[in-house]
MOPAC internal coordinates of N, CA, C and O (Angstrom, degrees):
PM7 1SCF
backbone

  N    0.0000 0     0.00 0     0.00 0    0    0    0
  C    1.4404 1     0.00 0     0.00 0    1    0    0
  C    1.5259 1   110.91 1     0.00 0    2    1    0
  O    1.2310 1   119.71 1   140.95 1    3    2    1
  N    1.3054 1   118.16 1   -39.05 1    3    2    1
  C    1.4560 1   120.92 1  -176.22 1    5    3    2
  C    1.5100 1   113.25 1   -94.22 1    6    5    3
  O    1.2310 1   119.78 1  -177.59 1    7    6    5
  N    1.3120 1   118.03 1     2.41 1    7    6    5
  C    1.4619 1   120.23 1   179.13 1    9    7    6
  C    1.5147 1   110.84 1    71.16 1   10    9    7
  O    1.2310 1   120.51 1    57.00 1   11   10    9
  N    1.3304 1   116.63 1  -123.00 1   11   10    9
  C    1.4587 1   121.26 1  -177.38 1   13   11   10
  C    1.5212 1   112.73 1   -98.53 1   14   13   11
  O    1.2310 1   119.82 1  -161.30 1   15   14   13
  N    1.3136 1   117.95 1    18.70 1   15   14   13
  C    1.4588 1   120.74 1   179.38 1   17   15   14
  C    1.5184 1   108.51 1   -82.40 1   18   17   15
  O    1.2310 1   120.98 1   -57.69 1   19   18   17
  N    1.3152 1   115.73 1   122.31 1   19   18   17
  C    1.4539 1   121.39 1   179.57 1   21   19   18
  C    1.5167 1   111.17 1   -99.61 1   22   21   19
  O    1.2310 1   121.36 1     4.82 1   23   22   21
  N    1.3244 1   115.01 1  -175.18 1   23   22   21
  C    1.4547 1   120.73 1  -179.01 1   25   23   22
  C    1.5258 1   112.66 1   -61.70 1   26   25   23
  O    1.2310 1   118.90 1   136.17 1   27   26   25
  N    1.3392 1   119.70 1   -43.83 1   27   26   25
  C    1.4759 1   118.24 1   179.26 1   29   27   26
  C    1.5349 1   112.86 1   -61.43 1   30   29   27
  O    1.2310 1   120.53 1   141.96 1   31   30   29
  N    1.3129 1   116.59 1   -38.04 1   31   30   29
  C    1.4608 1   119.72 1   178.08 1   33   31   30
  C    1.5194 1   111.57 1   -65.81 1   34   33   31
  O    1.2310 1   120.80 1   140.20 1   35   34   33
  N    1.3456 1   116.07 1   -39.80 1   35   34   33
  C    1.4590 1   119.91 1   177.90 1   37   35   34
  C    1.5236 1   111.09 1   -62.98 1   38   37   35
  O    1.2310 1   120.20 1   140.68 1   39   38   37
  N    1.3344 1   117.22 1   -39.32 1   39   38   37
  C    1.4631 1   120.41 1   177.26 1   41   39   38
  C    1.5222 1   111.36 1   -62.96 1   42   41   39
  O    1.2310 1   120.37 1   139.41 1   43   42   41
  N    1.3203 1   116.90 1   -40.59 1   43   42   41
  C    1.4692 1   120.41 1   178.73 1   45   43   42
  C    1.5309 1   110.07 1   -64.73 1   46   45   43
  O    1.2310 1   120.22 1   136.12 1   47   46   45
  N    1.3231 1   117.19 1   -43.88 1   47   46   45
  C    1.4657 1   121.34 1   178.56 1   49   47   46
  C    1.5260 1   109.81 1   -61.74 1   50   49   47
  O    1.2310 1   120.35 1   135.28 1   51   50   49
  N    1.3279 1   116.94 1   -44.72 1   51   50   49
  C    1.4606 1   121.09 1   178.67 1   53   51   50
  C    1.5246 1   110.84 1   -60.76 1   54   53   51
  O    1.2310 1   120.11 1   136.16 1   55   54   53
  N    1.3066 1   117.39 1   -43.84 1   55   54   53
  C    1.4590 1   122.04 1  -179.46 1   57   55   54
  C    1.5304 1   111.12 1   -63.10 1   58   57   55
  O    1.2310 1   120.43 1   136.32 1   59   58   57
  N    1.3287 1   116.78 1   -43.68 1   59   58   57
  C    1.4695 1   120.58 1   178.63 1   61   59   58
  C    1.5304 1   110.32 1   -64.21 1   62   61   59
  O    1.2310 1   120.51 1   137.22 1   63   62   61
  N    1.3506 1   116.64 1   -42.78 1   63   62   61
  C    1.4638 1   120.15 1   178.10 1   65   63   62
  C    1.5206 1   110.65 1   -63.23 1   66   65   63
  O    1.2310 1   120.15 1   141.84 1   67   66   65
  N    1.3162 1   117.32 1   -38.16 1   67   66   65
  C    1.4614 1   121.62 1   177.96 1   69   67   66
  C    1.5327 1   110.63 1   -62.97 1   70   69   67
  O    1.2310 1   120.57 1   139.26 1   71   70   69
  N    1.3208 1   116.52 1   -40.74 1   71   70   69
  C    1.4618 1   120.37 1   178.56 1   73   71   70
  C    1.5269 1   111.67 1   -67.62 1   74   73   71
  O    1.2310 1   120.59 1   139.56 1   75   74   73
  N    1.3261 1   116.47 1   -40.44 1   75   74   73
  C    1.4609 1   120.75 1  -176.53 1   77   75   74
  C    1.5351 1   111.43 1   -72.85 1   78   77   75
  O    1.2310 1   120.25 1   130.75 1   79   78   77
  N    1.3402 1   117.12 1   -49.25 1   79   78   77
  C    1.4564 1   120.66 1  -171.77 1   81   79   78
  C    1.5295 1   113.64 1   -96.63 1   82   81   79
  O    1.2310 1   119.80 1   157.94 1   83   82   81
  N    1.3076 1   117.99 1   -22.06 1   83   82   81
  C    1.4560 1   120.68 1  -178.08 1   85   83   82
  C    1.5111 1   111.60 1    85.37 1   86   85   83
  O    1.2310 1   120.53 1   -19.29 1   87   86   85
  N    1.3327 1   116.59 1   160.71 1   87   86   85
  C    1.4707 1   119.95 1  -175.09 1   89   87   86
  C    1.5315 1   113.65 1   -68.63 1   90   89   87
  O    1.2310 1   119.62 1   153.29 1   91   90   89
  N    1.3217 1   118.34 1   -26.71 1   91   90   89
  C    1.4733 1   120.19 1  -178.42 1   93   91   90
  C    1.5258 1   111.70 1   -78.09 1   94   93   91
  O    1.2310 1   120.35 1   146.03 1   95   94   93
  N    1.3030 1   116.94 1   -33.97 1   95   94   93
  C    1.4614 1   121.78 1  -175.31 1   97   95   94
  C    1.5381 1   112.25 1   -89.32 1   98   97   95
  O    1.2310 1   119.84 1   158.91 1   99   98   97
  N    1.3159 1   117.92 1   -21.09 1   99   98   97
  C    1.4680 1   121.88 1  -174.01 1  101   99   98
  C    1.5335 1   113.76 1   -59.09 1  102  101   99
  O    1.2310 1   118.24 1   135.98 1  103  102  101
  N    1.3502 1   120.95 1   -44.02 1  103  102  101
  C    1.4788 1   119.09 1   177.78 1  105  103  102
  C    1.5298 1   112.84 1   -60.89 1  106  105  103
  O    1.2310 1   120.99 1   141.91 1  107  106  105
  N    1.3306 1   115.71 1   -38.09 1  107  106  105
  C    1.4614 1   119.67 1   178.83 1  109  107  106
  C    1.5293 1   111.32 1   -64.85 1  110  109  107
  O    1.2310 1   121.01 1   137.87 1  111  110  109
  N    1.3229 1   115.67 1   -42.13 1  111  110  109
  C    1.4676 1   120.84 1   177.60 1  113  111  110
  C    1.5330 1   109.83 1   -63.31 1  114  113  111
  O    1.2310 1   120.64 1   137.80 1  115  114  113
  N    1.3185 1   116.38 1   -42.20 1  115  114  113
  C    1.4734 1   120.44 1   178.49 1  117  115  114
  C    1.5211 1   111.96 1   -60.71 1  118  117  115
  O    1.2310 1   120.68 1   136.32 1  119  118  117
  N    1.3360 1   116.31 1   -43.68 1  119  118  117
  C    1.4672 1   119.80 1   177.83 1  121  119  118
  C    1.5213 1   110.97 1   -62.94 1  122  121  119
  O    1.2310 1   120.28 1   137.78 1  123  122  121
  N    1.3129 1   117.07 1   -42.22 1  123  122  121
  C    1.4641 1   120.89 1   179.92 1  125  123  122
  C    1.5207 1   111.10 1   -62.45 1  126  125  123
  O    1.2310 1   120.70 1   136.83 1  127  126  125
  N    1.3156 1   116.27 1   -43.17 1  127  126  125
  C    1.4665 1   120.13 1   178.40 1  129  127  126
  C    1.5231 1   110.27 1   -65.04 1  130  129  127
  O    1.2310 1   120.45 1   138.92 1  131  130  129
  N    1.3340 1   116.75 1   -41.08 1  131  130  129
  C    1.4616 1   120.77 1   177.72 1  133  131  130
  C    1.5174 1   112.29 1   -60.77 1  134  133  131
  O    1.2310 1   120.67 1   135.83 1  135  134  133
  N    1.3447 1   116.33 1   -44.17 1  135  134  133
  C    1.4689 1   120.35 1   178.29 1  137  135  134
  C    1.5191 1   110.91 1   -63.05 1  138  137  135
  O    1.2310 1   120.69 1   137.76 1  139  138  137
  N    1.3286 1   116.28 1   -42.24 1  139  138  137
  C    1.4639 1   119.90 1  -179.95 1  141  139  138
  C    1.5255 1   111.02 1   -63.62 1  142  141  139
  O    1.2310 1   120.37 1   138.11 1  143  142  141
  N    1.3179 1   116.89 1   -41.89 1  143  142  141
  C    1.4764 1   120.29 1   179.05 1  145  143  142
  C    1.5209 1   111.24 1   -65.51 1  146  145  143
  O    1.2310 1   120.22 1   138.71 1  147  146  145
  N    1.3341 1   117.19 1   -41.29 1  147  146  145
  C    1.4755 1   120.16 1   177.30 1  149  147  146
  C    1.5250 1   110.81 1   -62.18 1  150  149  147
  O    1.2310 1   120.32 1   136.14 1  151  150  149
  N    1.3298 1   116.98 1   -43.86 1  151  150  149
  C    1.4631 1   120.50 1  -179.94 1  153  151  150
  C    1.5298 1   111.02 1   -64.68 1  154  153  151
  O    1.2310 1   120.68 1   139.27 1  155  154  153
  N    1.3318 1   116.31 1   -40.73 1  155  154  153
  C    1.4634 1   120.21 1   177.61 1  157  155  154
  C    1.5246 1   110.60 1   -62.65 1  158  157  155
  O    1.2310 1   120.49 1   134.94 1  159  158  157
  N    1.3266 1   116.66 1   -45.06 1  159  158  157
  C    1.4666 1   120.52 1   179.67 1  161  159  158
  C    1.5230 1   110.76 1   -63.54 1  162  161  159
  O    1.2310 1   120.44 1   137.96 1  163  162  161
  N    1.3372 1   116.77 1   -42.04 1  163  162  161
  C    1.4635 1   120.60 1   179.49 1  165  163  162
  C    1.5318 1   110.61 1   -62.21 1  166  165  163
  O    1.2310 1   120.75 1   134.69 1  167  166  165
  N    1.3229 1   116.18 1   -45.31 1  167  166  165
  C    1.4602 1   120.58 1   179.78 1  169  167  166
  C    1.5200 1   111.50 1   -64.31 1  170  169  167
  O    1.2310 1   120.30 1   136.42 1  171  170  169
  N    1.3288 1   117.04 1   -43.58 1  171  170  169
  C    1.4623 1   119.33 1  -179.99 1  173  171  170
  C    1.5278 1   111.11 1   -65.85 1  174  173  171
  O    1.2310 1   119.92 1   144.55 1  175  174  173
  N    1.3338 1   117.75 1   -35.45 1  175  174  173
  C    1.4713 1   120.45 1   175.91 1  177  175  174
  C    1.5202 1   111.21 1   -65.26 1  178  177  175
  O    1.2310 1   120.43 1   140.21 1  179  178  177
  N    1.3516 1   116.78 1   -39.79 1  179  178  177
  C    1.4620 1   119.95 1   178.29 1  181  179  178
  C    1.5283 1   111.34 1   -64.83 1  182  181  179
  O    1.2310 1   120.60 1   138.08 1  183  182  181
  N    1.3241 1   116.46 1   -41.92 1  183  182  181
  C    1.4693 1   120.28 1   178.55 1  185  183  182
  C    1.5222 1   110.11 1   -63.88 1  186  185  183
  O    1.2310 1   120.59 1   136.35 1  187  186  185
  N    1.3198 1   116.48 1   -43.65 1  187  186  185
  C    1.4664 1   120.98 1   178.89 1  189  187  186
  C    1.5258 1   110.42 1   -60.75 1  190  189  187
  O    1.2310 1   120.25 1   137.70 1  191  190  189
  N    1.3249 1   117.13 1   -42.30 1  191  190  189
  C    1.4564 1   121.59 1   179.61 1  193  191  190
  C    1.5281 1   111.21 1   -63.41 1  194  193  191
  O    1.2310 1   120.41 1   136.72 1  195  194  193
  N    1.3326 1   116.83 1   -43.28 1  195  194  193
  C    1.4694 1   120.75 1   179.09 1  197  195  194
  C    1.5327 1   111.00 1   -63.86 1  198  197  195
  O    1.2310 1   120.49 1   138.14 1  199  198  197
  N    1.3295 1   116.67 1   -41.86 1  199  198  197
  C    1.4640 1   119.94 1   178.25 1  201  199  198
  C    1.5252 1   111.09 1   -62.20 1  202  201  199
  O    1.2310 1   120.66 1   137.24 1  203  202  201
  N    1.3294 1   116.34 1   -42.76 1  203  202  201
  C    1.4638 1   119.94 1   178.80 1  205  203  202
  C    1.5260 1   110.89 1   -63.57 1  206  205  203
  O    1.2310 1   120.28 1   141.40 1  207  206  205
  N    1.3486 1   117.06 1   -38.60 1  207  206  205
  C    1.4647 1   120.12 1   177.53 1  209  207  206
  C    1.5240 1   111.11 1   -63.76 1  210  209  207
  O    1.2310 1   120.47 1   138.21 1  211  210  209
  N    1.3410 1   116.71 1   -41.79 1  211  210  209
  C    1.4640 1   120.57 1   179.50 1  213  211  210
  C    1.5248 1   111.37 1   -65.16 1  214  213  211
  O    1.2310 1   120.60 1   138.13 1  215  214  213
  N    1.3208 1   116.46 1   -41.87 1  215  214  213
  C    1.4651 1   120.48 1   178.64 1  217  215  214
  C    1.5232 1   110.00 1   -63.19 1  218  217  215
  O    1.2310 1   120.96 1   137.10 1  219  218  217
  N    1.3384 1   115.76 1   -42.90 1  219  218  217
  C    1.4590 1   119.73 1   179.76 1  221  219  218
  C    1.5366 1   110.25 1   -65.24 1  222  221  219
  O    1.2310 1   119.95 1   139.92 1  223  222  221
  N    1.3308 1   117.71 1   -40.08 1  223  222  221
  C    1.4579 1   120.91 1   178.99 1  225  223  222
  C    1.5271 1   110.42 1   -63.65 1  226  225  223
  O    1.2310 1   120.13 1   139.30 1  227  226  225
  N    1.3331 1   117.37 1   -40.70 1  227  226  225
  C    1.4675 1   120.46 1   177.88 1  229  227  226
  C    1.5263 1   111.05 1   -63.73 1  230  229  227
  O    1.2310 1   120.73 1   139.37 1  231  230  229
  N    1.3378 1   116.21 1   -40.63 1  231  230  229
  C    1.4685 1   119.42 1   178.72 1  233  231  230
  C    1.5220 1   110.79 1   -63.65 1  234  233  231
  O    1.2310 1   119.99 1   137.60 1  235  234  233
  N    1.3436 1   117.62 1   -42.40 1  235  234  233
  C    1.4563 1   120.50 1   178.05 1  237  235  234
  C    1.5265 1   111.10 1   -63.80 1  238  237  235
  O    1.2310 1   120.67 1   142.11 1  239  238  237
  N    1.3302 1   116.33 1   -37.89 1  239  238  237
  C    1.4633 1   120.46 1   178.81 1  241  239  238
  C    1.5229 1   110.27 1   -63.70 1  242  241  239
  O    1.2310 1   120.20 1   136.52 1  243  242  241
  N    1.3272 1   117.22 1   -43.48 1  243  242  241
  C    1.4647 1   121.05 1   178.37 1  245  243  242
  C    1.5232 1   111.13 1   -62.81 1  246  245  243
  O    1.2310 1   120.28 1   137.29 1  247  246  245
  N    1.3216 1   117.08 1   -42.71 1  247  246  245
  C    1.4680 1   121.06 1   179.27 1  249  247  246
  C    1.5216 1   109.97 1   -63.03 1  250  249  247
  O    1.2310 1   120.50 1   136.97 1  251  250  249
  N    1.3323 1   116.65 1   -43.03 1  251  250  249
  C    1.4697 1   120.96 1   178.86 1  253  251  250
  C    1.5235 1   110.57 1   -60.64 1  254  253  251
  O    1.2310 1   120.54 1   135.35 1  255  254  253
  N    1.3311 1   116.58 1   -44.65 1  255  254  253
  C    1.4687 1   120.17 1   179.92 1  257  255  254
  C    1.5218 1   111.08 1   -63.70 1  258  257  255
  O    1.2310 1   119.75 1   141.14 1  259  258  257
  N    1.3244 1   118.09 1   -38.86 1  259  258  257
  C    1.4670 1   121.23 1   177.98 1  261  259  258
  C    1.5167 1   111.03 1   -64.78 1  262  261  259
  O    1.2310 1   120.41 1   138.28 1  263  262  261
  N    1.3237 1   116.83 1   -41.72 1  263  262  261
  C    1.4657 1   120.65 1   179.73 1  265  263  262
  C    1.5284 1   109.70 1   -65.08 1  266  265  263
  O    1.2310 1   120.47 1   135.28 1  267  266  265
  N    1.3330 1   116.71 1   -44.72 1  267  266  265
  C    1.4665 1   119.86 1   178.86 1  269  267  266
  C    1.5230 1   110.86 1   -61.63 1  270  269  267
  O    1.2310 1   120.16 1   140.89 1  271  270  269
  N    1.3246 1   117.30 1   -39.11 1  271  270  269
  C    1.4601 1   121.61 1   178.45 1  273  271  270
  C    1.5256 1   110.54 1   -64.72 1  274  273  271
  O    1.2310 1   120.30 1   136.54 1  275  274  273
  N    1.3369 1   117.02 1   -43.46 1  275  274  273
  C    1.4679 1   120.89 1   178.44 1  277  275  274
  C    1.5275 1   111.03 1   -63.56 1  278  277  275
  O    1.2310 1   120.64 1   140.17 1  279  278  277
  N    1.3203 1   116.37 1   -39.83 1  279  278  277
  C    1.4671 1   119.71 1   179.53 1  281  279  278
  C    1.5239 1   110.21 1   -64.52 1  282  281  279
  O    1.2310 1   120.59 1   136.72 1  283  282  281
  N    1.3198 1   116.47 1   -43.28 1  283  282  281
  C    1.4607 1   121.46 1   179.11 1  285  283  282
  C    1.5346 1   110.78 1   -60.96 1  286  285  283
  O    1.2310 1   121.18 1   134.76 1  287  286  285
  N    1.3388 1   115.35 1   -45.24 1  287  286  285
  C    1.4778 1   120.12 1  -179.43 1  289  287  286
  C    1.5129 1   110.39 1   -63.93 1  290  289  287
  O    1.2310 1   119.52 1   140.39 1  291  290  289
  N    1.3165 1   118.52 1   -39.61 1  291  290  289
  C    1.4669 1   121.74 1   178.63 1  293  291  290
  C    1.5169 1   111.50 1   -66.85 1  294  293  291
  O    1.2310 1   120.21 1   142.02 1  295  294  293
  N    1.3429 1   117.20 1   -37.98 1  295  294  293
  C    1.4493 1   119.97 1   178.69 1  297  295  294
  C    1.5298 1   111.52 1   -68.18 1  298  297  295
  O    1.2310 1   120.50 1   143.24 1  299  298  297
  N    1.3351 1   116.65 1   -36.76 1  299  298  297
  C    1.4657 1   120.44 1   179.20 1  301  299  298
  C    1.5168 1   110.82 1   -72.91 1  302  301  299
  O    1.2310 1   119.79 1   150.65 1  303  302  301
  N    1.3008 1   118.00 1   -29.35 1  303  302  301
  C    1.4555 1   121.92 1  -177.88 1  305  303  302
  C    1.4997 1   114.13 1   -76.44 1  306  305  303
  O    1.2310 1   119.54 1   166.80 1  307  306  305
  N    1.3033 1   118.48 1   -13.20 1  307  306  305
  C    1.4727 1   121.34 1  -177.35 1  309  307  306
  C    1.4903 1   112.30 1   -78.69 1  310  309  307
  O    1.2310 1   120.10 1   180.00 1  311  310  309

């Protein structure tokens, strides 16, 4: 999730956030960031799901058209 960020980098980020926001405000900021990340993940999952549904619908449409074409060709060939 954090890419190449290791423990020392996380400590530095935490220390800077502590200096900027202070010890009383830091938990609130953490909760806000957590909520934002959850909402972003939820939205991206919904978009991914919709895209997969559209791709699947297009594939079914193509298969249906191929079947209809084969049926037509078989009827004409008789």
